[in-house]
N, C-alpha and C positions, 0 to 999 in steps of 0.2 A: 503493500499500499504506500510505504513511504517513498518508493521509487516512482510510482505513478504520481504522487503529489508533486514530487521533483520535477517530473517531465512536464505536468501541466503548468507548474509556475514558471519554468523556462519558456514554455511556449507562449503563455501570456506576456511575458517580459518582451520576448522577440517581437510580438504582435504590437505591443504598445510602443516599442522603439521604431516600428516602421511607421506607425501612424504619426508619430512626432516628427520623424525625419521627412515625411511626405508634406506635412504641415509647414516645417521649416523651409523646405525647398520651395513650396509655394509662395512664402513670404519673401524669400531671397529672389525669386524670379521677378517679383513686382517691386523690388527695391531699386532705387536709382540713386547714384551718388550726386548727380547735378540737382536732382530735387531735394535731397537732404541738405545741400550746401546752400542753394538759393531760396529754398522755401516754396510756399504756394505763390502762383503767379497772380497779378492784379486781375487778369481776366477771369480766373477761377473764383476769386474773392467777390467780384462783381456779379458774376453768374449765380453764385450761392445765395448772396444778399438781395438779388433783384427781385422786386415784386412783379409777378406776371401781369402783363397787360390785360385790363377788362375786356370782355368780348364786345364787338361793336353792337351799338343799340338798334334794334330792330322793331318796326312798327307795322303790326298786322291789322288789315282792315279789308272788309268785304261788303258786297252788296248782293243780296239773294233775290230770287224770283224776278230776274230781269227779263223783259219780254224780248225775244230774240233767239235765233238759233245759235247753239254753242259753236258751230264751225265759223259762223261769220264773226261772232264775238272774238273768237280766239285769233282769227287773222288780224284783227285790229290790235289785239292786246299783245302781238309779236313784235309790233312796231316800237313799243315803249320799253321793252326789257333792256336792262343794262344802260339806260339813259339817265342823266340827271333830271331832277324832279321838274324843273323849270322848262327844260327842253321837252320833257314828255308832254307837259300840259300845253306847250306851243304846238306840238305836232298833232294833238287831239283837237285843239282849237281850229285849226285849219284843215282837218281832215273832212271829206264829203260823206264818210261813212255815218250811218245813224247811231251805231254802237260806240262812236267816239264821244258823243254827248255824255253817256253814262260813264264811261271810263274817265273822262274830264272831271266829272263830279266826285267820283271816288278818289281820284288823285288830290284834289282840293281839300276834301274831308279828311283824308289821311294826313296831309300836311298841316291842317289846322289842329288834328288830334296830336300831332308830334309837338307842337308848341305848347297846347294847354294840358295835356296830361303828362307828357314825358319831358317837359321843360327844355326842349331844343332851343337853344339861343338863335342859331342861324337856320331859318327854315329852307333856304336854299342849298344847304349842305347836306342834301339827301339824294339818293339815287335808288332807282327801281331794281330790286334784286330779283324779284319774281313777280309775274303777272300771268295767271292761267285762269282757265274757265272750266267749271263743272257742269255736268248736265243736270237740269231740273226736271220738274214734272211737266208732261205734256198732256194737254187737254184735247179730247176728241169732240168735235161738234159737227152738226149736220150742215152741209152746204148747199142751200136751195138753188135749184135751176129753173129754166122756163118749163112750161107745159106740165107742171107737177112733178118733175123729176127732181132728184136730189142726189148728193154725193157725201163724201166724208172729208173733213179737214182737220188738220192739227194745228193747235196754238203751242209753240215752243217756248220754254223758260229755261233759263240758265243762271249759274251762280258766278260772280267774278271775285276773284281772290287777288290781294295785293300785298306785298311785303316790300317796305322801304328799309333802307339801311343808311345809317349816318356815315358820312365820309365821303371823300371823292369817288367819282364814278370809275369802274374799271374798264368800260368800254366794251364794245361788241367784239366777238372774235370773227373777223372778216377773213374768209379763206382766200389766199392769193391763187389765182388760177393762171395755168400756163407759165409758172415761175421757172419750169425745167427747160424752156426754149432758149436757145442761143440767139444772137442778133439777126442771123439769117432767117430763121424760124419765126421771129417776131415780125420781121418785115413781110414775110409771106402770109402769116395769118393777119396782121393788122397792116395792110398796105397803106401808104400814104398818098397814092396817086388813084385815079379812076380806071377801073378795069375796062378792058375791050375798048381802049382808046389810044390815041397816038402817043399820050404819055406814058402808057404802060411798057412801051418798047425803048 
């Protein structure tokens, strides 16, 4: 029994020594002489003590049960995405679409809400982060025709949702087309002369 106890004690001692050696090796691998001499850098101190910036303010607003088709409303809402608030209101002011009047009202209400409820100092320092349309209830009605005939018609409704964000606008992501063409390819694709004329030769 004493021999077995001695064997187990020796085995435990060797295992403990291996664990201590592995921990010491890990610490030595992370040790740096330059870091020990110079200490922690100023950038690391500023990074540790820096207070994270608060998330940007977002203003949520919507208008429900708007008379109109969602497809037509969404095509107008696409025009104001990623635009500053003043430019978006101007775009809707001069737009000939009927849905532009509703979107202009929602933009002005959201701008006023940002000033009154969220205490935004500069109401022009806002931009449209998201502007999308949801499908509403559709009402079916009878459409009367001549000679006692009738048909069926639908009255469409939709919901318009708007999210404004404080800060400078990011701008729209405009894809550059045909940027892979060389100078000769650009001249062929976008000629500066009239085709099928004497100047073309």
